[in-house]
C-alpha positions in Angstrom: 19.3 -20.4 -30.5 22.7 -19.1 -29.6 21.3 -15.6 -29.0 18.7 -16.9 -26.6 21.3 -18.9 -24.7 23.4 -15.8 -24.2 20.3 -13.8 -23.0 19.4 -16.5 -20.5 22.9 -16.6 -19.2 22.9 -12.9 -18.7 19.8 -13.0 -16.5 17.7 -10.1 -15.4 20.4 -7.5 -15.4 23.8 -8.4 -16.9 27.4 -7.5 -16.2 27.1 -3.8 -17.3 24.3 -3.1 -14.7 24.9 -1.1 -11.6 23.3 -3.8 -9.5 26.0 -6.2 -10.6 28.7 -3.7 -9.8 27.4 -3.0 -6.3 26.1 -6.4 -5.2 29.1 -8.4 -6.3 31.2 -6.8 -3.6 31.4 -9.0 -0.5 32.2 -6.1 1.7 28.9 -4.5 0.8 27.2 -7.4 2.6 28.6 -5.9 5.9 25.8 -3.5 5.7 23.3 -6.4 5.8 23.1 -6.0 9.6 22.0 -2.4 9.2 19.3 -3.5 6.7 18.1 -6.2 8.9 17.8 -3.9 11.9 15.9 -1.4 9.8 13.6 -4.2 8.6 12.7 -5.5 12.1 12.2 -1.9 13.4 8.9 -2.3 11.6 6.8 -4.2 14.3 5.0 -6.3 11.7 8.3 -7.5 10.2 9.7 -8.3 13.7 6.6 -10.3 14.5 7.0 -12.3 11.4 10.6 -13.1 12.2 9.7 -13.9 15.8 6.9 -16.3 14.9 8.2 -18.0 11.7 12.0 -18.3 12.0 14.4 -19.9 14.4 16.2 -16.6 14.9 17.3 -17.6 18.4 18.8 -20.9 17.1 20.0 -20.3 13.5 19.8 -16.6 12.8 23.1 -16.7 10.8 21.8 -19.6 8.7 18.5 -17.8 8.0 20.3 -14.7 6.8 22.8 -16.6 4.7 20.0 -18.5 2.9 18.1 -15.3 2.3 21.2 -13.6 0.9 21.9 -16.5 -1.4 18.4 -16.4 -2.9 18.6 -12.7 -3.4 22.0 -13.0 -5.1 20.6 -15.7 -7.3 18.0 -13.3 -8.6 20.7 -10.7 -9.3 23.4 -12.9 -10.8 21.6 -16.0 -12.0 20.3 -16.9 -15.4 16.6 -16.1 -16.1 15.7 -19.6 -15.0 17.7 -19.4 -11.8 16.3 -15.9 -10.9 12.7 -17.1 -11.5 13.2 -20.2 -9.4 14.7 -18.2 -6.6 11.7 -15.8 -6.7 9.3 -18.8 -6.5 11.1 -20.1 -3.4 11.0 -16.7 -1.7 7.3 -16.2 -2.6 6.5 -19.7 -1.3 8.1 -19.0 2.0 6.3 -15.6 2.3 3.0 -17.3 1.8 3.6 -19.2 5.1 4.5 -16.1 7.1 1.3 -14.7 8.4 -0.2 -14.0 11.8 -2.1 -11.5 13.9 -1.7 -8.2 12.2 0.9 -9.1 9.6 1.5 -11.0 6.3 4.7 -11.4 4.5 2.7 -10.9 1.3 1.7 -7.4 2.3 3.0 -5.2 -0.5 3.7 -2.3 1.9 5.9 -4.6 4.1 7.6 -6.0 1.1 8.4 -2.4 -0.1 9.8 -1.5 3.3 12.1 -4.5 3.4 13.4 -3.9 -0.1 13.8 -0.2 0.7 16.1 -1.0 3.6 18.3 -3.2 1.3 18.6 -0.3 -1.2 19.4 2.1 1.7 22.2 -0.1 3.0 23.8 -0.8 -0.3 23.9 2.7 -1.6 25.6 3.8 1.6 28.0 0.8 2.0 29.4 0.9 -1.6 30.8 4.4 -1.5 31.9 4.1 2.1 33.7 0.7 1.7 34.4 0.3 -2.0 34.5 3.5 -4.1 32.5 6.3 -5.6 28.9 5.8 -6.6 27.4 8.8 -8.5 23.9 10.0 -7.8 22.9 8.7 -11.3 24.3 5.3 -10.5 22.7 5.2 -7.1 19.3 5.8 -8.8 20.1 3.2 -11.5 20.8 0.7 -8.7 17.4 1.5 -7.2 15.6 1.2 -10.6 17.3 -2.2 -11.0 16.0 -3.4 -7.7 12.4 -2.7 -8.7 12.6 -5.6 -11.1 13.3 -7.9 -8.2 10.6 -6.3 -6.1 7.9 -6.8 -8.7 8.8 -10.5 -8.9 8.4 -10.7 -5.2 5.0 -9.1 -5.1 5.6 -5.4 -4.9 3.3 -3.6 -7.4 5.3 -1.3 -9.6 2.7 1.5 -9.0 3.6 1.8 -5.3 7.3 2.3 -5.7 8.6 5.9 -5.1 9.7 7.3 -8.4 13.4 7.6 -7.8 16.0 7.2 -5.1 15.4 10.7 -3.7 11.7 9.8 -3.4 12.6 6.5 -1.7 14.7 8.3 0.8 11.8 10.7 1.6 9.5 7.7 2.0 11.9 6.0 4.4 12.4 9.1 6.5 8.6 9.5 6.8 8.3 5.8 7.8 10.8 6.3 10.6 9.9 9.8 11.8 6.1 9.6 11.7 5.1 6.2 10.3 4.8 2.7 11.8 8.5 2.0 12.1 9.2 1.8 15.9 11.8 -0.3 17.6 10.1 -2.6 20.0 10.9 -5.5 22.3 11.0 -8.1 19.5 13.4 -6.0 17.4 15.7 -5.5 20.4 15.9 -9.2 21.2 16.7 -10.1 17.6 19.1 -7.2 17.3 21.0 -8.5 20.3 21.6 -11.8 18.6 22.7 -10.1 15.4 25.1 -7.6 17.0 26.5 -10.0 19.6 26.6 -13.4 17.8 28.2 -16.4 19.6 30.4 -18.7 17.6 32.6 -21.3 19.2 36.2 -20.2 19.2 35.4 -16.6 18.0 36.0 -13.9 20.6 33.2 -11.3 20.9 35.6 -8.5 20.1 35.9 -9.9 16.5 32.4 -8.5 15.8 33.2 -5.0 17.1 33.9 -3.6 13.6 30.6 -4.9 12.3 28.8 -3.2 15.2 30.6 0.1 14.5 29.8 -0.1 10.8 26.2 -0.9 11.6 25.9 2.0 13.9 27.4 4.3 11.3 25.1 3.3 8.5 21.9 3.3 10.6 19.7 6.4 10.6 20.3 8.3 13.8 16.8 7.8 15.2 17.0 4.0 14.8 20.6 3.9 16.1 19.4 5.6 19.3 16.3 3.4 19.6 18.5 0.3 19.5 20.8 1.8 22.1 23.8 1.8 19.9 26.4 4.2 21.2 28.0 6.6 18.7 30.8 8.3 20.6 33.5 10.4 19.0 35.8 7.4 19.3 33.4 5.1 17.5 32.9 7.8 14.8 36.6 7.9 14.2 36.8 4.1 14.1 34.0 4.1 11.5 35.9 6.5 9.3 39.1 4.5 9.7 37.4 1.2 8.8 35.9 2.8 5.7 39.1 4.4 4.6 41.1 1.1 5.1 38.4 -0.8 3.2 38.6 1.5 0.2 42.3 1.3 0.1 42.5 -2.5 0.4 39.6 -3.5 -1.9 41.7 -3.0 -5.1 44.3 -5.4 -3.7 41.9 -8.2 -2.7 41.8 -11.2 -5.0 38.5 -11.8 -6.8 37.7 -15.1 -5.0 37.6 -13.1 -1.7 36.4 -9.7 -3.0 33.4 -10.9 -4.9 30.3 -12.8 -3.8 30.1 -16.5 -4.8 27.0 -16.0 -7.0 28.8 -13.1 -8.8 31.9 -15.2 -9.5 29.7 -18.0 -10.9 28.0 -15.5 -13.1 31.2 -14.1 -14.6 32.4 -17.7 -15.2 29.1 -18.6 -16.8 29.5 -15.7 -19.2 33.3 -16.2 -19.7 34.0 -12.7 -18.5 36.3 -11.0 -16.0 34.9 -8.3 -13.7 35.7 -4.8 -14.9 
């Protein structure tokens, strides 16, 4: 019985997994805007967001809820992860319209691929080294989540290099094209309005987003990438890597990650 309780507490991956090491870092979530812009660059994904979410009213809330469910699958117990998957799948069943369905395995694969893309770039840029082997291990971990969300294991590219090749083809010659829906949603993401928060406060996020995005999509969204912005990107990344070791755990690590370490009576390595 004790053995089973420990296993359930560990969840799908456990504290020794690369996915825990990467996704526990709050700063990695700064690449979430990049991932979202890549997702909605697929016209079918953008149409689903347009038709089935209040993106123009509560975009931040929508993204926060999606992030929490995803983190629950990574850091939660087996029961918590399965429940989160059921909630996401139930929401996806409602998202369908002319020419798209959120249950389409190819759309699900694209969305998950963007999350992997963003994470394996943000971690080394903002936190610290991530070896090629660890990057691939991270991708292999994410397949477990994808299968629970309806992506058939058989359609996954074999490894991280193959995933990158798939994404490049989707952008260069596939269906990924930034359209009007994507640009309208992107505007709200890149220039959010919060009472009492000056617009300049979000400039670093826009710079990081531009730096992480593939060049073709960055240009399609009209994001400038001047030499000054490139220098700013490098400065932000360098400062982040230097400061991260000094940041206390309650700020540095995601709430779901902190809960998981407490549940297992462990300290992050």
